[in-house]
N, C-alpha and C positions, 0 to 999 in steps of 0.2 A: 509268270508262267515260263517254263523252259521250252526250248525249241522242240524237244522230244514230246512234251505234253501237248504242245500245240499241234504237232504233226499227227500224234495219235488221235486227238479229238477230230481233226480234219479228216483223217482216214476213216474214222467211224461214221462221220457224216456222209462221206462219199459212198461208203459201202451201203449204208442205210438207204440213201436215195437211189442207188443203182438197183437194189433189190425191190424198192417201191415201184420202180419203172419196169420191173421184170426183165432186166438185162443181166447177162452173165459178163464176166470180165472181158472175154473175147469180143463180145458185141460192143461193149463200151469202148474198148480200144479201137476197134474198126471205125466206129462213129466219130471218135475224137481225133483219129489220125495219129495215135500213139501205139506203142507196143503193149501187149498184154502184160509183160513184165513190169512196165511202168505203172500200169493200173494196180498191179499187185503191190508194188512198193508204196504207192500212195495209201492204199487201204491198210497196209501193215504199219503205217506211221513212220516211214523212213524220213528223217528230217532233212535230207540233202537232195530231195527231188528238185528238178529244174522248174522254174516258174512258168515259162511259156507253155510247155506241155501240160502242166498242172492247170493252168487257166483254160486250156482246150478241154480238158476233162470236166472241169467245173461248168463251163458253158454248155457242154453237151448234156449235162445233168440238170441244167437250169439253176445252177448255184452260182454264187459270186462271193468273193472275198471283200470285206470292208475293213478299212484301216481307220482307227479313231484314236484320239488322245486318251491315254489311260487315266482312269479316275484315281484320285488320291488313295482310295482304299486298296485298289488293286496294285498300286505302286508299292505299297508297304509289304505286300506278300511275296 
């Protein structure tokens, strides 16, 4: 999986959860202590967002990132 594909998938998850919680981008930004522009970048799948504010956004939404060893099947792709 490319960084761009990962970022786009993550952005879609963030957007979906934000809408599920009936938050607009400005509300989420305020709650997470980040800029609205940063929230927009995350949701757009920008692959160069900073980790610390990203984690703040995820925590605010009740989401978390998990790192695991890649399976042999996904390593071949």
